[in-house]
Every structure is written in C-alpha cells, then in structure tokens.
DOBA-300081 format. One record per residue (C-alpha): residue in one letter; x, y, z; residue number from 1. Coordinates in nm, 3 decimals, decimal comma. Layout:
<pts>
PT; resn; px; py; pz; resi
PT; a; X; Y; Z; NUM
...
</pts>
This chain:
<pts>
PT; resn; px; py; pz; resi
PT; x; -2,515; -1,884; -6,055; 1
PT; x; -2,822; -1,869; -5,836; 2
PT; x; -2,915; -1,529; -5,979; 3
PT; x; -2,851; -1,631; -6,336; 4
PT; x; -3,001; -1,979; -6,353; 5
PT; x; -3,277; -2,020; -6,091; 6
PT; x; -3,438; -1,686; -6,025; 7
PT; x; -3,284; -1,429; -6,262; 8
PT; x; -3,387; -1,072; -6,185; 9
PT; x; -3,609; -1,164; -5,888; 10
PT; x; -3,359; -1,035; -5,631; 11
PT; x; -3,386; -0,683; -5,772; 12
PT; x; -3,735; -0,622; -5,639; 13
PT; x; -3,838; -0,472; -5,305; 14
PT; x; -3,799; -0,647; -4,970; 15
PT; x; -4,177; -0,703; -4,956; 16
PT; x; -4,180; -0,875; -5,293; 17
PT; x; -3,874; -1,077; -5,197; 18
PT; x; -4,059; -1,239; -4,905; 19
PT; x; -4,389; -1,259; -5,093; 20
PT; x; -4,273; -1,395; -5,430; 21
PT; x; -3,902; -1,461; -5,458; 22
PT; x; -3,841; -1,668; -5,147; 23
PT; x; -4,141; -1,902; -5,199; 24
PT; x; -4,039; -1,949; -5,562; 25
PT; x; -3,681; -2,037; -5,457; 26
PT; x; -3,808; -2,289; -5,201; 27
PT; x; -4,036; -2,447; -5,463; 28
PT; x; -3,754; -2,477; -5,715; 29
PT; x; -3,526; -2,631; -5,453; 30
PT; x; -3,794; -2,886; -5,358; 31
PT; x; -3,844; -2,986; -5,719; 32
PT; x; -3,469; -3,051; -5,757; 33
PT; x; -3,465; -3,301; -5,467; 34
PT; x; -3,458; -3,658; -5,611; 35
PT; x; -3,764; -3,870; -5,531; 36
PT; x; -3,585; -4,202; -5,590; 37
PT; x; -3,240; -4,337; -5,499; 38
PT; x; -3,072; -4,447; -5,819; 39
PT; x; -2,740; -4,573; -5,686; 40
PT; x; -2,634; -4,909; -5,546; 41
PT; x; -2,359; -5,063; -5,339; 42
PT; x; -2,114; -5,229; -5,581; 43
PT; x; -1,941; -5,448; -5,324; 44
PT; x; -1,893; -5,516; -4,953; 45
PT; x; -1,541; -5,528; -4,803; 46
PT; x; -1,428; -5,840; -4,619; 47
PT; x; -1,365; -5,648; -4,297; 48
PT; x; -1,727; -5,534; -4,282; 49
PT; x; -1,850; -5,890; -4,324; 50
PT; x; -1,614; -6,012; -4,052; 51
PT; x; -1,745; -5,745; -3,816; 52
PT; x; -2,102; -5,844; -3,902; 53
PT; x; -2,022; -6,206; -3,815; 54
PT; x; -1,899; -6,086; -3,478; 55
PT; x; -2,247; -5,950; -3,413; 56
PT; x; -2,396; -6,278; -3,537; 57
PT; x; -2,177; -6,475; -3,296; 58
PT; x; -2,276; -6,242; -3,009; 59
PT; x; -2,644; -6,194; -3,097; 60
PT; x; -2,762; -6,324; -2,761; 61
PT; x; -2,582; -6,041; -2,581; 62
PT; x; -2,575; -5,768; -2,846; 63
PT; x; -2,907; -5,782; -3,033; 64
PT; x; -3,244; -5,674; -2,890; 65
PT; x; -3,577; -5,702; -3,075; 66
PT; x; -3,852; -5,440; -3,030; 67
PT; x; -4,180; -5,352; -3,197; 68
PT; x; -4,195; -5,027; -3,394; 69
PT; x; -4,495; -4,794; -3,399; 70
PT; x; -4,637; -4,973; -3,703; 71
PT; x; -4,604; -5,315; -3,530; 72
PT; x; -4,296; -5,425; -3,722; 73
PT; x; -3,976; -5,568; -3,579; 74
PT; x; -3,696; -5,329; -3,504; 75
PT; x; -3,352; -5,426; -3,376; 76
PT; x; -3,114; -5,259; -3,136; 77
PT; x; -2,751; -5,360; -3,157; 78
PT; x; -2,503; -5,292; -2,880; 79
PT; x; -2,188; -5,160; -3,044; 80
PT; x; -1,881; -5,379; -3,036; 81
PT; x; -1,685; -5,085; -2,891; 82
PT; x; -1,869; -4,860; -2,645; 83
PT; x; -1,804; -4,679; -2,317; 84
PT; x; -2,107; -4,771; -2,105; 85
PT; x; -1,948; -5,069; -1,933; 86
PT; x; -2,246; -5,292; -2,014; 87
PT; x; -2,149; -5,644; -2,124; 88
PT; x; -2,489; -5,716; -2,281; 89
PT; x; -2,785; -5,522; -2,410; 90
PT; x; -3,081; -5,491; -2,173; 91
PT; x; -3,425; -5,339; -2,137; 92
PT; x; -3,276; -5,074; -1,907; 93
PT; x; -3,019; -4,964; -2,164; 94
PT; x; -3,277; -4,956; -2,446; 95
PT; x; -3,519; -4,748; -2,233; 96
PT; x; -3,249; -4,493; -2,145; 97
PT; x; -3,155; -4,467; -2,512; 98
PT; x; -3,517; -4,427; -2,628; 99
PT; x; -3,586; -4,160; -2,367; 100
PT; x; -3,279; -3,971; -2,483; 101
PT; x; -3,400; -3,981; -2,848; 102
PT; x; -3,732; -3,835; -2,730; 103
PT; x; -3,560; -3,550; -2,547; 104
PT; x; -3,633; -3,690; -2,202; 105
PT; x; -3,363; -3,740; -1,940; 106
PT; x; -3,405; -4,083; -1,783; 107
PT; x; -3,378; -4,084; -1,404; 108
PT; x; -3,107; -4,350; -1,430; 109
PT; x; -2,878; -4,121; -1,631; 110
PT; x; -2,604; -4,003; -1,396; 111
PT; x; -2,454; -3,706; -1,582; 112
PT; x; -2,389; -3,565; -1,929; 113
PT; x; -2,096; -3,799; -1,991; 114
PT; x; -2,315; -4,102; -1,904; 115
PT; x; -2,585; -3,972; -2,138; 116
PT; x; -2,336; -3,941; -2,426; 117
PT; x; -2,207; -4,292; -2,362; 118
PT; x; -2,557; -4,437; -2,370; 119
PT; x; -2,648; -4,252; -2,690; 120
PT; x; -2,331; -4,376; -2,858; 121
PT; x; -2,371; -4,738; -2,748; 122
PT; x; -2,665; -4,852; -2,963; 123
PT; x; -2,758; -4,874; -3,329; 124
PT; x; -3,118; -4,914; -3,444; 125
PT; x; -3,194; -5,122; -3,755; 126
PT; x; -3,542; -5,137; -3,908; 127
PT; x; -3,726; -5,164; -4,240; 128
PT; x; -3,638; -4,887; -4,482; 129
PT; x; -3,879; -4,595; -4,528; 130
PT; x; -4,130; -4,695; -4,796; 131
PT; x; -4,098; -4,360; -4,972; 132
PT; x; -3,719; -4,318; -4,973; 133
PT; x; -3,591; -4,673; -4,947; 134
PT; x; -3,221; -4,754; -4,917; 135
PT; x; -2,942; -4,804; -5,174; 136
PT; x; -2,972; -5,144; -5,341; 137
PT; x; -2,719; -5,402; -5,221; 138
PT; x; -2,716; -5,774; -5,291; 139
PT; x; -2,624; -5,837; -4,924; 140
PT; x; -2,920; -5,631; -4,803; 141
PT; x; -3,217; -5,816; -4,961; 142
PT; x; -3,432; -5,730; -4,660; 143
PT; x; -3,391; -5,355; -4,743; 144
PT; x; -3,299; -5,266; -4,385; 145
PT; x; -3,189; -4,921; -4,270; 146
PT; x; -2,943; -4,844; -3,991; 147
PT; x; -3,084; -4,510; -3,886; 148
PT; x; -2,809; -4,360; -3,673; 149
PT; x; -2,508; -4,527; -3,836; 150
PT; x; -2,273; -4,286; -4,014; 151
PT; x; -2,118; -4,580; -4,201; 152
PT; x; -2,451; -4,679; -4,352; 153
PT; x; -2,532; -4,318; -4,440; 154
PT; x; -2,192; -4,283; -4,607; 155
PT; x; -2,175; -4,599; -4,819; 156
PT; x; -2,524; -4,756; -4,809; 157
PT; x; -2,435; -5,067; -4,608; 158
PT; x; -2,286; -5,147; -4,267; 159
PT; x; -2,201; -5,443; -4,046; 160
PT; x; -2,521; -5,399; -3,843; 161
PT; x; -2,747; -5,436; -4,147; 162
PT; x; -2,539; -5,728; -4,275; 163
PT; x; -2,569; -5,906; -3,939; 164
PT; x; -2,947; -5,865; -3,929; 165
PT; x; -2,985; -5,990; -4,285; 166
PT; x; -2,790; -6,302; -4,183; 167
PT; x; -2,981; -6,354; -3,857; 168
PT; x; -3,310; -6,324; -4,044; 169
PT; x; -3,179; -6,587; -4,293; 170
PT; x; -3,190; -6,363; -4,598; 171
PT; x; -2,818; -6,419; -4,669; 172
PT; x; -2,539; -6,647; -4,549; 173
PT; x; -2,238; -6,437; -4,453; 174
PT; x; -2,031; -6,743; -4,372; 175
PT; x; -2,063; -6,855; -4,732; 176
PT; x; -1,995; -6,502; -4,858; 177
PT; x; -1,671; -6,469; -4,666; 178
PT; x; -1,552; -6,810; -4,782; 179
PT; x; -1,611; -6,715; -5,146; 180
PT; x; -1,437; -6,375; -5,130; 181
PT; x; -1,134; -6,374; -5,360; 182
PT; x; -1,231; -6,693; -5,538; 183
PT; x; -1,278; -6,670; -5,911; 184
PT; x; -1,339; -6,911; -6,190; 185
PT; x; -1,031; -7,104; -6,294; 186
PT; x; -0,852; -6,948; -6,588; 187
PT; x; -0,733; -7,156; -6,878; 188
PT; x; -0,358; -7,198; -6,874; 189
PT; x; -0,097; -7,363; -7,084; 190
PT; x; 0,001; -7,306; -7,445; 191
PT; x; -0,354; -7,229; -7,561; 192
PT; x; -0,477; -7,041; -7,255; 193
PT; x; -0,284; -6,721; -7,288; 194
PT; x; -0,381; -6,600; -6,937; 195
PT; x; -0,086; -6,707; -6,726; 196
PT; x; -0,150; -6,774; -6,356; 197
PT; x; -0,005; -7,123; -6,304; 198
PT; x; 0,153; -7,397; -6,505; 199
PT; x; -0,121; -7,655; -6,481; 200
PT; x; -0,275; -7,749; -6,813; 201
PT; x; -0,645; -7,791; -6,869; 202
PT; x; -0,739; -8,161; -6,857; 203
PT; x; -0,884; -8,314; -7,174; 204
PT; x; -1,258; -8,308; -7,218; 205
PT; x; -1,461; -8,587; -7,053; 206
PT; x; -1,173; -8,672; -6,818; 207
PT; x; -1,283; -8,751; -6,463; 208
PT; x; -1,116; -8,517; -6,217; 209
PT; x; -0,936; -8,666; -5,921; 210
PT; x; -1,141; -8,655; -5,598; 211
PT; x; -1,002; -8,631; -5,250; 212
PT; x; -1,157; -8,750; -4,929; 213
PT; x; -1,309; -8,497; -4,691; 214
PT; x; -1,082; -8,396; -4,409; 215
PT; x; -1,139; -8,210; -4,080; 216
PT; x; -1,120; -7,870; -4,252; 217
PT; x; -1,406; -7,972; -4,484; 218
PT; x; -1,615; -8,084; -4,187; 219
PT; x; -1,559; -7,745; -4,022; 220
PT; x; -1,654; -7,574; -4,350; 221
PT; x; -1,978; -7,768; -4,375; 222
PT; x; -2,056; -7,693; -4,012; 223
PT; x; -2,009; -7,319; -4,062; 224
PT; x; -2,221; -7,316; -4,375; 225
PT; x; -2,498; -7,503; -4,197; 226
PT; x; -2,484; -7,257; -3,908; 227
PT; x; -2,504; -6,967; -4,153; 228
PT; x; -2,808; -7,117; -4,319; 229
PT; x; -2,974; -7,122; -3,977; 230
PT; x; -2,889; -6,757; -3,909; 231
PT; x; -2,614; -6,852; -3,662; 232
</pts>
C-alpha cells in the first residue's frame, strides 16, 4: 500500500536517490497526515472515576502539591492513591526526587533502582493543556487540564486526577455530579403515557404537589453540595 499510494515508483531508484529524494518525501507526506487538531470528545465519565476523584478531593491536604511551571503557571502533583513508596503524604522531598528523575538525574536520596521506580510511579502531574495540541473536550474538564504521565488520561481523555483538580479549582462540583448520576426526567405513565416504569399517574395540571419536610439526609445533601461548591 505504501508503494502504491504514497510514493509509487520512488523505491525503484538508486540508494543515493532513496536517501536524497525518497526518504525526505516520505517524511514530509507522513508529517502532513498528522492531525493538527483533536476532533474527538469524552462522551461521559463513569461513576467509579468520579468517586476516585472525590477521594483525592477529600485527601487534598496530603495528596496534592502545587508548583510553578516554567511559564509561571500553576502545576499540580498528586500522590497516587496506591503507591509503593511508603509515604503517607506528598512532600517537597518526594517532588524533588521525582523531578530529578524526569530530568535524568539520580537524586542522592534515591537508595536503589527499586526505590527509583517506586518514586517515579508514585506521582501524577496535572497542568494546563498544551496550547497547540489541547486535550479532548469533556464537560467535566472545563479547565482543559492535562495529566501528562497518566495512561488513563491518554487512553480515554479524562482521569480522576484531572477531575479532582477541576473540582478543587471550583470549575465543577463533583458532589453534585455523583448525586445526579442515574437520575432522569420523570416519564409519563398511566393510560396515556405509554412508557411504563411505574403505576403512578401524572397529576392534573395546576395541581400543587405534596411537599415533605427536610430530614437529616437532606441536611447532609445540602452540606455536601455546599462543600463541593467550595472545592472541598
């Protein structure tokens, strides 16, 4: 297919011409075919991912660390929920060892190769998306954040780390989102409804619906929603 569609006949020349003309032409064609804009989006976020994100929200004092990037923006390190370093909370020491490793420098506090692997696998870094490439659009990522070393984010375009940071930065309210999962508008039922579901009939128009008094579960609901609105 390569011979027939992209560079037909150009492989039949001499070795000198191959390196002089054919190979540069193939590289140029390949570069042109790379998309310059992401045109896909995340259609939905599973409940389990939101619940994991809320775990990071609840443990942000011990598992989230704010740093300044090279362009003076905020970046965020998150200590993974499951890791092998033994650290109970994120610290400057752990972040420095991780950053040195990403720069190809062995920190003097690294004990051995196993320790190095544990440190490298303990943190995720979340920051603003690259201005040129961006990230997949997702209604629960309005801040357009990127989780750079997260295989989950690279696979599906969203992850619990990005969700947690959007919540902490008050762009979304995950507590409200998780309460609304599975809820849908009430279907009409009864002889004229035709949708099944339950046996309750639709009340006549302009009929005041019965109201119930708030109970302790409602108070807890309001408390959680208020916490979510404050990034908690």
